[in-house]
N, CA, C and O atoms as CSV, one atom per row, in Angstrom:
chain,resi,resn,atom,element,x,y,z
A,1,MET,N,N,-99.329,-23.290,-19.051
A,1,MET,CA,C,-99.036,-23.217,-20.425
A,1,MET,C,C,-97.377,-22.647,-21.464
A,1,MET,O,O,-96.380,-21.926,-21.502
A,2,ASN,N,N,-98.010,-23.446,-21.971
A,2,ASN,CA,C,-96.524,-23.809,-22.872
A,2,ASN,C,C,-96.590,-22.159,-24.132
A,2,ASN,O,O,-97.516,-21.502,-24.608
A,3,TYR,N,N,-94.935,-22.084,-24.237
A,3,TYR,CA,C,-95.215,-20.296,-24.977
A,3,TYR,C,C,-94.260,-21.044,-26.418
A,3,TYR,O,O,-94.066,-20.417,-27.460
A,4,HIS,N,N,-93.658,-22.764,-26.124
A,4,HIS,CA,C,-92.001,-22.549,-26.750
A,4,HIS,C,C,-92.523,-22.708,-28.659
A,4,HIS,O,O,-93.463,-23.443,-28.959
A,5,ASN,N,N,-91.926,-22.094,-29.487
A,5,ASN,CA,C,-92.221,-22.194,-31.264
A,5,ASN,C,C,-93.341,-20.865,-31.215
A,5,ASN,O,O,-93.756,-20.290,-32.221
A,6,LYS,N,N,-93.711,-20.534,-29.818
A,6,LYS,CA,C,-95.343,-19.802,-31.050
A,6,LYS,C,C,-95.155,-18.031,-31.293
A,6,LYS,O,O,-94.260,-17.640,-30.544
A,7,VAL,N,N,-95.503,-17.359,-31.780
A,7,VAL,CA,C,-95.157,-15.880,-33.088
A,7,VAL,C,C,-96.393,-15.146,-32.730
A,7,VAL,O,O,-97.503,-15.384,-33.206
A,8,PHE,N,N,-96.044,-14.009,-31.638
A,8,PHE,CA,C,-97.224,-13.774,-31.116
A,8,PHE,C,C,-97.505,-12.412,-31.315
A,8,PHE,O,O,-96.334,-12.052,-31.200
A,9,LYS,N,N,-98.332,-10.982,-31.596
A,9,LYS,CA,C,-98.231,-9.501,-32.800
A,9,LYS,C,C,-99.020,-8.801,-31.766
A,9,LYS,O,O,-99.993,-9.300,-31.202
A,10,PRO,N,N,-98.565,-7.658,-31.556
A,10,PRO,CA,C,-99.953,-6.567,-30.993
A,10,PRO,C,C,-100.828,-6.407,-32.048
A,10,PRO,O,O,-101.066,-6.585,-33.243
A,11,VAL,N,N,-101.137,-6.028,-31.108
A,11,VAL,CA,C,-102.666,-5.189,-31.836
A,11,VAL,C,C,-103.091,-4.578,-31.517
A,11,VAL,O,O,-103.993,-3.974,-32.098
A,12,THR,N,N,-102.492,-4.272,-29.847
A,12,THR,CA,C,-102.365,-2.783,-29.019
A,12,THR,C,C,-101.601,-2.422,-28.897
A,12,THR,O,O,-100.711,-2.967,-29.550
A,13,ASN,N,N,-101.159,-1.235,-28.021
A,13,ASN,CA,C,-100.130,-0.302,-28.250
A,13,ASN,C,C,-99.909,1.108,-27.400
A,13,ASN,O,O,-100.072,2.144,-28.045
A,14,SER,N,N,-99.630,1.196,-26.310
A,14,SER,CA,C,-100.032,2.543,-25.913
A,14,SER,C,C,-99.025,3.176,-26.248
A,14,SER,O,O,-97.910,2.876,-25.822
A,15,GLY,N,N,-99.289,4.381,-27.253
A,15,GLY,CA,C,-98.593,5.534,-28.152
A,15,GLY,C,C,-97.149,5.278,-27.675
A,15,GLY,O,O,-96.508,4.980,-28.683
A,16,ASN,N,N,-96.169,5.257,-26.339
A,16,ASN,CA,C,-95.311,5.807,-25.938
A,16,ASN,C,C,-94.575,3.879,-26.773
A,16,ASN,O,O,-93.359,3.787,-26.944
A,17,GLY,N,N,-95.103,3.177,-26.988
A,17,GLY,CA,C,-94.460,2.238,-26.791
A,17,GLY,C,C,-93.649,1.353,-28.643
A,17,GLY,O,O,-94.180,1.851,-29.636
A,18,GLU,N,N,-93.242,0.939,-28.765
A,18,GLU,CA,C,-91.907,0.711,-29.919
A,18,GLU,C,C,-93.142,-0.602,-30.520
A,18,GLU,O,O,-93.479,-0.270,-31.656
A,19,THR,N,N,-93.447,-1.162,-30.339
A,19,THR,CA,C,-94.036,-2.621,-30.684
A,19,THR,C,C,-95.230,-2.200,-31.932
A,19,THR,O,O,-95.974,-1.222,-31.849
A,20,SER,N,N,-95.214,-2.871,-32.715
A,20,SER,CA,C,-97.328,-2.056,-33.709
A,20,SER,C,C,-96.993,-3.984,-34.287
A,20,SER,O,O,-96.157,-4.877,-34.150
A,21,GLU,N,N,-98.236,-3.723,-34.918
A,21,GLU,CA,C,-98.924,-4.598,-36.255
A,21,GLU,C,C,-97.853,-5.546,-36.403
A,21,GLU,O,O,-97.681,-6.654,-35.896
A,22,ALA,N,N,-96.681,-4.376,-37.788
A,22,ALA,CA,C,-95.336,-4.981,-37.854
A,22,ALA,C,C,-94.419,-5.825,-36.948
A,22,ALA,O,O,-93.761,-6.690,-37.526
A,23,THR,N,N,-94.308,-5.729,-35.896
A,23,THR,CA,C,-93.502,-6.657,-35.573
A,23,THR,C,C,-93.810,-7.739,-34.762
A,23,THR,O,O,-94.843,-7.862,-34.104
A,24,ARG,N,N,-92.454,-8.884,-34.857
A,24,ARG,CA,C,-92.888,-10.226,-34.142
A,24,ARG,C,C,-92.070,-10.646,-32.995
A,24,ARG,O,O,-91.088,-10.159,-32.435
A,25,PHE,N,N,-92.665,-11.530,-32.850
A,25,PHE,CA,C,-92.307,-12.213,-30.724
A,25,PHE,C,C,-91.984,-14.025,-31.076
A,25,PHE,O,O,-92.968,-14.756,-30.969
A,26,HIS,N,N,-90.936,-14.533,-31.388
A,26,HIS,CA,C,-90.131,-15.971,-31.878
A,26,HIS,C,C,-90.271,-16.630,-30.792
A,26,HIS,O,O,-89.250,-17.226,-30.448
A,27,TYR,N,N,-91.633,-16.803,-29.774
A,27,TYR,CA,C,-90.963,-17.186,-27.755
A,27,TYR,C,C,-90.650,-18.528,-28.410
A,27,TYR,O,O,-91.030,-19.116,-29.423
A,28,GLN,N,N,-89.620,-18.819,-27.203
A,28,GLN,CA,C,-89.173,-20.312,-27.198
A,28,GLN,C,C,-89.044,-20.823,-25.415
A,28,GLN,O,O,-88.824,-20.065,-24.471
A,29,GLN,N,N,-89.173,-21.719,-25.381
A,29,GLN,CA,C,-89.840,-21.660,-23.320
A,29,GLN,C,C,-88.724,-23.066,-23.137
A,29,GLN,O,O,-88.990,-24.000,-23.894
A,30,GLU,N,N,-87.590,-23.255,-22.256
A,30,GLU,CA,C,-87.308,-24.140,-21.705
A,30,GLU,C,C,-87.840,-24.188,-20.689
A,30,GLU,O,O,-87.629,-23.133,-20.091
A,31,GLY,N,N,-88.796,-25.245,-19.801
A,31,GLY,CA,C,-89.156,-25.882,-17.991
A,31,GLY,C,C,-89.932,-24.352,-18.172
A,31,GLY,O,O,-90.923,-24.392,-18.901
A,32,ASN,N,N,-89.534,-22.806,-17.498
A,32,ASN,CA,C,-90.148,-22.057,-17.110
A,32,ASN,C,C,-89.832,-21.051,-17.302
A,32,ASN,O,O,-90.470,-20.096,-16.858
A,33,ILE,N,N,-88.360,-20.861,-18.283
A,33,ILE,CA,C,-87.864,-19.788,-18.587
A,33,ILE,C,C,-88.554,-19.503,-20.495
A,33,ILE,O,O,-88.778,-20.249,-21.449
A,34,LEU,N,N,-88.649,-18.236,-20.272
A,34,LEU,CA,C,-89.206,-17.537,-22.068
A,34,LEU,C,C,-88.053,-16.692,-22.087
A,34,LEU,O,O,-87.501,-15.797,-21.446
A,35,THR,N,N,-87.885,-17.761,-23.670
A,35,THR,CA,C,-86.630,-16.448,-24.603
A,35,THR,C,C,-87.581,-15.900,-25.714
A,35,THR,O,O,-88.642,-16.483,-25.937
A,36,SER,N,N,-87.414,-15.390,-26.036
A,36,SER,CA,C,-87.645,-14.233,-27.485
A,36,SER,C,C,-87.004,-13.181,-28.107
A,36,SER,O,O,-86.977,-11.991,-27.790
A,37,GLU,N,N,-86.352,-13.921,-29.281
A,37,GLU,CA,C,-86.601,-12.710,-30.471
A,37,GLU,C,C,-87.152,-12.053,-31.598
A,37,GLU,O,O,-87.439,-12.585,-32.670
A,38,TYR,N,N,-87.365,-10.100,-31.085
A,38,TYR,CA,C,-88.197,-10.019,-32.160
A,38,TYR,C,C,-87.613,-8.905,-32.791
A,38,TYR,O,O,-86.518,-8.350,-32.702
A,39,GLN,N,N,-88.997,-8.663,-33.687
A,39,GLN,CA,C,-87.860,-7.447,-34.681
A,39,GLN,C,C,-89.246,-6.329,-35.319
A,39,GLN,O,O,-90.279,-6.311,-34.650
A,40,GLY,N,N,-89.180,-5.616,-36.363
A,40,GLY,CA,C,-90.071,-5.540,-37.111
A,40,GLY,C,C,-90.971,-3.824,-36.512
A,40,GLY,O,O,-90.804,-3.572,-35.319
A,41,GLY,N,N,-91.882,-2.733,-37.385
A,41,GLY,CA,C,-92.249,-1.734,-37.776
A,41,GLY,C,C,-90.820,-1.133,-36.509
A,41,GLY,O,O,-89.766,-1.769,-36.505
A,42,LYS,N,N,-90.975,-0.066,-35.671
A,42,LYS,CA,C,-89.816,0.813,-35.217
A,42,LYS,C,C,-88.121,0.729,-34.569
A,42,LYS,O,O,-87.161,1.353,-34.116
A,43,ILE,N,N,-88.932,-1.146,-35.122
A,43,ILE,CA,C,-87.354,-2.491,-33.560
A,43,ILE,C,C,-86.377,-2.638,-35.049
A,43,ILE,O,O,-86.780,-2.873,-36.188
A,44,LYS,N,N,-85.112,-2.430,-34.613
A,44,LYS,CA,C,-84.331,-3.724,-36.156
A,44,LYS,C,C,-84.364,-4.735,-35.004
A,44,LYS,O,O,-85.354,-5.450,-35.154
A,45,LYS,N,N,-83.592,-5.104,-33.800
A,45,LYS,CA,C,-84.043,-6.146,-33.350
A,45,LYS,C,C,-84.642,-6.000,-31.655
A,45,LYS,O,O,-85.514,-5.132,-31.679
A,46,GLY,N,N,-84.477,-6.522,-30.295
A,46,GLY,CA,C,-84.900,-7.339,-29.648
A,46,GLY,C,C,-85.610,-8.647,-28.931
A,46,GLY,O,O,-86.468,-9.490,-29.189
A,47,HIS,N,N,-84.817,-8.324,-28.000
A,47,HIS,CA,C,-84.606,-10.088,-27.119
A,47,HIS,C,C,-85.256,-9.476,-25.123
A,47,HIS,O,O,-85.192,-8.612,-24.249
A,48,LEU,N,N,-85.927,-11.050,-25.621
A,48,LEU,CA,C,-86.521,-10.582,-23.887
A,48,LEU,C,C,-85.862,-11.794,-23.565
A,48,LEU,O,O,-85.144,-12.525,-24.247
A,49,ILE,N,N,-86.404,-11.889,-21.917
A,49,ILE,CA,C,-86.058,-12.907,-21.341
A,49,ILE,C,C,-87.021,-13.434,-19.921
A,49,ILE,O,O,-86.947,-12.622,-18.998
A,50,GLY,N,N,-87.789,-14.511,-19.668
A,50,GLY,CA,C,-88.310,-13.924,-18.560
A,50,GLY,C,C,-89.389,-15.633,-18.163
A,50,GLY,O,O,-89.804,-16.498,-18.935
A,51,LEU,N,N,-89.518,-15.481,-16.522
A,51,LEU,CA,C,-90.420,-16.465,-16.434
A,51,LEU,C,C,-92.069,-16.776,-15.959
A,51,LEU,O,O,-92.723,-16.108,-15.158
A,52,VAL,N,N,-92.516,-18.006,-16.717
A,52,VAL,CA,C,-93.712,-18.526,-16.582
A,52,VAL,C,C,-94.166,-18.894,-15.584
A,52,VAL,O,O,-93.840,-20.014,-15.190
A,53,ASP,N,N,-95.031,-18.135,-14.855
A,53,ASP,CA,C,-95.887,-19.388,-13.556
A,53,ASP,C,C,-96.617,-19.963,-14.061
A,53,ASP,O,O,-96.880,-19.863,-15.260
A,54,GLU,N,N,-97.306,-20.970,-13.003
A,54,GLU,CA,C,-97.761,-21.613,-13.065
A,54,GLU,C,C,-98.901,-21.755,-14.099
A,54,GLU,O,O,-99.469,-22.653,-14.721
A,55,ASN,N,N,-98.947,-20.406,-13.965
A,55,ASN,CA,C,-100.564,-20.220,-14.407
A,55,ASN,C,C,-100.737,-19.319,-16.000
A,55,ASN,O,O,-101.531,-18.568,-16.566
A,56,GLY,N,N,-99.526,-19.928,-16.206
A,56,GLY,CA,C,-98.853,-18.692,-17.453
A,56,GLY,C,C,-98.560,-17.126,-17.711
A,56,GLY,O,O,-98.409,-16.364,-18.666
A,57,ASN,N,N,-98.566,-17.097,-16.479
A,57,ASN,CA,C,-97.963,-15.017,-16.096
A,57,ASN,C,C,-96.398,-15.174,-16.318
A,57,ASN,O,O,-95.596,-15.815,-15.638
A,58,ILE,N,N,-96.209,-14.501,-17.324
A,58,ILE,CA,C,-94.580,-14.415,-18.161
A,58,ILE,C,C,-94.804,-12.804,-16.468
A,58,ILE,O,O,-95.742,-12.292,-15.857
A,59,ASP,N,N,-93.424,-12.703,-16.477
A,59,ASP,CA,C,-92.582,-11.182,-15.341
A,59,ASP,C,C,-91.319,-10.854,-16.247
A,59,ASP,O,O,-90.346,-11.184,-15.569
A,60,MET,N,N,-91.098,-10.597,-16.875
A,60,MET,CA,C,-89.657,-10.509,-18.170
A,60,MET,C,C,-89.147,-8.912,-18.184
A,60,MET,O,O,-89.777,-7.884,-17.937
A,61,ARG,N,N,-87.818,-9.112,-18.554
A,61,ARG,CA,C,-86.948,-7.608,-18.602
A,61,ARG,C,C,-86.421,-8.032,-20.567
A,61,ARG,O,O,-86.063,-8.960,-21.293
A,62,TYR,N,N,-86.646,-6.965,-20.567
A,62,TYR,CA,C,-86.630,-6.939,-23.244
A,62,TYR,C,C,-84.939,-5.514,-22.733
A,62,TYR,O,O,-84.351,-5.004,-21.779
A,63,HIS,N,N,-84.977,-5.575,-24.252
A,63,HIS,CA,C,-84.127,-4.907,-25.168
A,63,HIS,C,C,-84.025,-5.188,-25.967
A,63,HIS,O,O,-83.829,-6.325,-26.398
A,64,GLN,N,N,-84.165,-3.810,-26.674
A,64,GLN,CA,C,-84.097,-3.326,-28.318
A,64,GLN,C,C,-83.554,-2.586,-28.375
A,64,GLN,O,O,-83.256,-1.910,-27.390
A,65,VAL,N,N,-83.104,-2.316,-29.716
A,65,VAL,CA,C,-82.485,-1.270,-30.427
A,65,VAL,C,C,-83.534,-0.658,-31.801
A,65,VAL,O,O,-84.099,-1.390,-32.614
A,66,ASN,N,N,-83.588,0.758,-31.775
A,66,ASN,CA,C,-84.777,1.171,-32.954
A,66,ASN,C,C,-83.976,0.967,-33.433
A,66,ASN,O,O,-82.996,0.263,-33.190
A,67,PHE,N,N,-84.565,2.172,-35.011
A,67,PHE,CA,C,-84.199,1.997,-36.289
A,67,PHE,C,C,-83.637,4.049,-35.411
A,67,PHE,O,O,-82.582,4.597,-35.730
A,68,GLU,N,N,-84.147,4.367,-34.910
A,68,GLU,CA,C,-83.361,5.164,-34.415
A,68,GLU,C,C,-81.629,5.460,-34.124
A,68,GLU,O,O,-80.868,6.426,-34.175
A,69,GLY,N,N,-81.554,4.092,-33.816
A,69,GLY,CA,C,-80.571,3.307,-32.724
A,69,GLY,C,C,-80.076,3.627,-31.156
A,69,GLY,O,O,-78.983,3.514,-30.600
A,70,GLU,N,N,-81.182,4.008,-30.777
A,70,GLU,CA,C,-81.455,3.852,-29.432
A,70,GLU,C,C,-81.483,2.437,-29.172
A,70,GLU,O,O,-81.869,1.703,-30.081
A,71,LEU,N,N,-81.040,1.808,-27.770
A,71,LEU,CA,C,-81.031,1.073,-26.855
A,71,LEU,C,C,-81.590,1.226,-25.880
A,71,LEU,O,O,-81.417,1.861,-24.840
A,72,MET,N,N,-82.610,0.305,-26.456
A,72,MET,CA,C,-83.593,0.832,-25.294
A,72,MET,C,C,-84.732,-0.293,-24.788
A,72,MET,O,O,-85.531,-0.856,-25.537
A,73,THR,N,N,-84.561,-0.576,-22.651
A,73,THR,CA,C,-84.847,-1.430,-22.024
A,73,THR,C,C,-85.923,-1.269,-20.903
A,73,THR,O,O,-86.246,-0.136,-20.546
A,74,GLY,N,N,-86.472,-2.357,-20.352
A,74,GLY,CA,C,-87.721,-2.248,-20.349
A,74,GLY,C,C,-88.509,-3.594,-19.017
A,74,GLY,O,O,-87.701,-4.235,-18.346
A,75,ARG,N,N,-89.317,-3.727,-18.908
A,75,ARG,CA,C,-89.685,-4.379,-18.295
A,75,ARG,C,C,-91.247,-4.487,-18.476
A,75,ARG,O,O,-92.130,-3.659,-18.699
A,76,CYS,N,N,-91.212,-6.245,-18.233
A,76,CYS,CA,C,-93.701,-6.082,-18.501
A,76,CYS,C,C,-93.580,-6.773,-17.669
A,76,CYS,O,O,-92.583,-6.853,-16.952
A,77,SER,N,N,-94.869,-7.608,-17.567
A,77,SER,CA,C,-95.755,-8.694,-17.012
A,77,SER,C,C,-95.990,-8.789,-18.139
A,77,SER,O,O,-95.521,-8.192,-19.108
A,78,SER,N,N,-97.084,-9.912,-18.018
A,78,SER,CA,C,-98.288,-10.676,-19.310
A,78,SER,C,C,-98.435,-11.660,-18.690
A,78,SER,O,O,-97.844,-12.535,-18.056
A,79,ARG,N,N,-99.668,-11.215,-19.119
A,79,ARG,CA,C,-101.529,-11.844,-18.132
A,79,ARG,C,C,-102.018,-12.842,-19.427
A,79,ARG,O,O,-101.427,-12.252,-20.332
A,80,PRO,N,N,-102.291,-13.282,-19.687
A,80,PRO,CA,C,-102.774,-14.980,-20.770
A,80,PRO,C,C,-103.310,-14.921,-21.151
A,80,PRO,O,O,-102.838,-14.310,-22.110
A,81,GLU,N,N,-105.005,-15.168,-21.504
A,81,GLU,CA,C,-106.287,-15.179,-22.425
A,81,GLU,C,C,-106.138,-16.200,-23.388
A,81,GLU,O,O,-105.603,-15.999,-24.478
A,82,VAL,N,N,-106.567,-17.226,-23.045
A,82,VAL,CA,C,-106.791,-18.557,-24.837
A,82,VAL,C,C,-108.898,-18.217,-24.420
A,82,VAL,O,O,-109.837,-18.373,-23.639
A,83,MET,N,N,-108.233,-17.480,-26.187
A,83,MET,CA,C,-108.766,-17.196,-27.610
A,83,MET,C,C,-110.189,-18.085,-27.558
A,83,MET,O,O,-109.971,-19.133,-26.950
A,84,GLU,N,N,-111.228,-18.009,-27.899
A,84,GLU,CA,C,-112.606,-19.082,-28.415
A,84,GLU,C,C,-111.599,-19.531,-30.089
A,84,GLU,O,O,-112.216,-19.862,-31.102
A,85,ASN,N,N,-110.336,-19.463,-30.062
A,85,ASN,CA,C,-109.587,-20.694,-31.490
A,85,ASN,C,C,-109.154,-20.612,-31.252
A,85,ASN,O,O,-108.276,-20.009,-31.870
A,86,GLY,N,N,-108.844,-21.169,-29.523
A,86,GLY,CA,C,-107.348,-21.668,-29.200
A,86,GLY,C,C,-106.882,-21.078,-28.669
A,86,GLY,O,O,-106.818,-21.212,-27.447
A,87,LYS,N,N,-106.368,-20.203,-29.266
A,87,LYS,CA,C,-104.512,-19.026,-29.663
A,87,LYS,C,C,-104.933,-18.148,-28.723
A,87,LYS,O,O,-106.024,-17.624,-28.497
A,88,ILE,N,N,-103.243,-18.049,-27.925
A,88,ILE,CA,C,-103.166,-17.382,-26.934
A,88,ILE,C,C,-103.389,-15.537,-26.932
A,88,ILE,O,O,-102.825,-14.873,-27.802
A,89,ARG,N,N,-104.010,-15.059,-26.171
A,89,ARG,CA,C,-103.952,-13.390,-26.020
A,89,ARG,C,C,-103.300,-12.738,-24.707
A,89,ARG,O,O,-103.750,-12.707,-23.561
A,90,LEU,N,N,-102.015,-12.191,-25.263
A,90,LEU,CA,C,-101.163,-11.444,-23.481
A,90,LEU,C,C,-102.454,-9.942,-23.352
A,90,LEU,O,O,-103.185,-9.211,-24.020
A,91,HIS,N,N,-102.059,-10.207,-22.171
A,91,HIS,CA,C,-102.309,-8.597,-21.321
A,91,HIS,C,C,-101.219,-8.704,-21.517
A,91,HIS,O,O,-100.542,-9.712,-21.718
A,92,GLU,N,N,-100.861,-7.262,-21.457
A,92,GLU,CA,C,-99.842,-6.629,-21.134
A,92,GLU,C,C,-99.800,-5.631,-20.359
A,92,GLU,O,O,-100.454,-4.701,-20.832
A,93,ASN,N,N,-99.095,-5.275,-18.897
A,93,ASN,CA,C,-98.447,-4.297,-18.197
A,93,ASN,C,C,-96.461,-4.111,-18.675
A,93,ASN,O,O,-95.734,-5.057,-18.371
A,94,TRP,N,N,-95.946,-3.089,-19.259
A,94,TRP,CA,C,-95.071,-2.735,-19.256
A,94,TRP,C,C,-94.286,-1.479,-18.607
A,94,TRP,O,O,-95.100,-0.661,-18.180
A,95,GLU,N,N,-92.849,-1.059,-18.393
A,95,GLU,CA,C,-92.344,0.021,-17.857
A,95,GLU,C,C,-91.358,0.353,-18.640
A,95,GLU,O,O,-90.686,-0.603,-18.254
A,96,TRP,N,N,-90.267,1.157,-19.846
A,96,TRP,CA,C,-89.453,1.745,-20.094
A,96,TRP,C,C,-88.719,1.740,-18.014
A,96,TRP,O,O,-89.166,1.958,-16.887
A,97,THR,N,N,-87.350,1.319,-18.704
A,97,THR,CA,C,-86.117,1.891,-17.762
A,97,THR,C,C,-85.056,2.176,-18.081
A,97,THR,O,O,-84.048,2.531,-17.469
A,98,SER,N,N,-85.289,2.017,-19.060
A,98,SER,CA,C,-84.015,3.783,-20.270
A,98,SER,C,C,-86.026,4.384,-20.685
A,98,SER,O,O,-87.231,4.132,-20.693
A,99,GLY,N,N,-84.459,5.674,-21.054
A,99,GLY,CA,C,-85.779,6.937,-21.645
A,99,GLY,C,C,-86.042,7.383,-20.987
A,99,GLY,O,O,-85.178,7.686,-20.164
A,100,ASP,N,N,-87.406,7.812,-20.751
A,100,ASP,CA,C,-87.954,8.331,-20.001
A,100,ASP,C,C,-89.076,7.551,-19.055
A,100,ASP,O,O,-89.636,8.358,-18.313
A,101,GLY,N,N,-89.553,6.167,-18.890
A,101,GLY,CA,C,-88.786,5.598,-17.079
A,101,GLY,C,C,-90.774,5.523,-17.442
A,101,GLY,O,O,-91.529,5.310,-16.493
A,102,SER,N,N,-91.231,5.689,-18.600
A,102,SER,CA,C,-93.035,5.668,-18.895
A,102,SER,C,C,-93.217,4.246,-18.628
A,102,SER,O,O,-92.643,3.157,-18.611
A,103,ARG,N,N,-94.798,5.094,-18.344
A,103,ARG,CA,C,-95.471,2.971,-18.491
A,103,ARG,C,C,-96.836,3.061,-19.782
A,103,ARG,O,O,-97.567,4.000,-20.098
A,104,GLY,N,N,-96.748,1.675,-20.282
A,104,GLY,CA,C,-97.812,1.578,-20.899
A,104,GLY,C,C,-98.489,-0.533,-20.909
A,104,GLY,O,O,-98.228,-1.497,-20.189
A,105,ASN,N,N,-99.413,-0.322,-22.169
A,105,ASN,CA,C,-100.244,-1.933,-21.857
A,105,ASN,C,C,-100.006,-1.851,-23.355
A,105,ASN,O,O,-99.712,-0.908,-24.089
A,106,SER,N,N,-100.221,-3.111,-23.569
A,106,SER,CA,C,-100.005,-3.764,-24.380
A,106,SER,C,C,-101.198,-5.171,-24.858
A,106,SER,O,O,-101.669,-5.983,-24.061
A,107,ILE,N,N,-101.412,-5.128,-26.076
A,107,ILE,CA,C,-101.822,-6.592,-26.393
A,107,ILE,C,C,-101.252,-7.823,-27.647
A,107,ILE,O,O,-100.412,-7.568,-28.511
A,108,LEU,N,N,-101.690,-8.666,-27.534
A,108,LEU,CA,C,-100.519,-9.218,-28.000
A,108,LEU,C,C,-101.371,-10.552,-28.360
A,108,LEU,O,O,-101.820,-11.129,-27.370
A,109,GLU,N,N,-101.643,-11.090,-29.528
A,109,GLU,CA,C,-102.373,-12.203,-30.561
A,109,GLU,C,C,-100.977,-13.360,-30.392
A,109,GLU,O,O,-99.822,-13.138,-30.028
A,110,GLU,N,N,-101.626,-14.596,-30.806
A,110,GLU,CA,C,-100.923,-15.922,-31.154
A,110,GLU,C,C,-100.988,-15.660,-32.433
A,110,GLU,O,O,-102.167,-15.483,-32.742
A,111,VAL,N,N,-100.499,-15.585,-33.047
A,111,VAL,CA,C,-99.559,-15.828,-34.885
A,111,VAL,C,C,-100.899,-16.373,-35.887
A,111,VAL,O,O,-100.717,-16.626,-37.077
């Protein structure tokens, strides 16, 4: 699975998360290394870096600055699903490594 030049948006997220349907992730991939810049909703600017395995699963770390001026960090594992329309849906389990250290789940879909 290759995520290069794909754009994703959240369609669901746990209440303790900061992404929303207004957030856009712009993925780039070289080999098995994935990067993304993202922003929107509560997030002024964010970046992530991750590794993609042979099944398209992503192990990533992220950092972002929200509109309250806080620097937030976390980790996330993402499992892909190819939808009937051929686009990718990502099922994510994430955890804050800053703030309260809570966990959550989100679903992103390719735009």
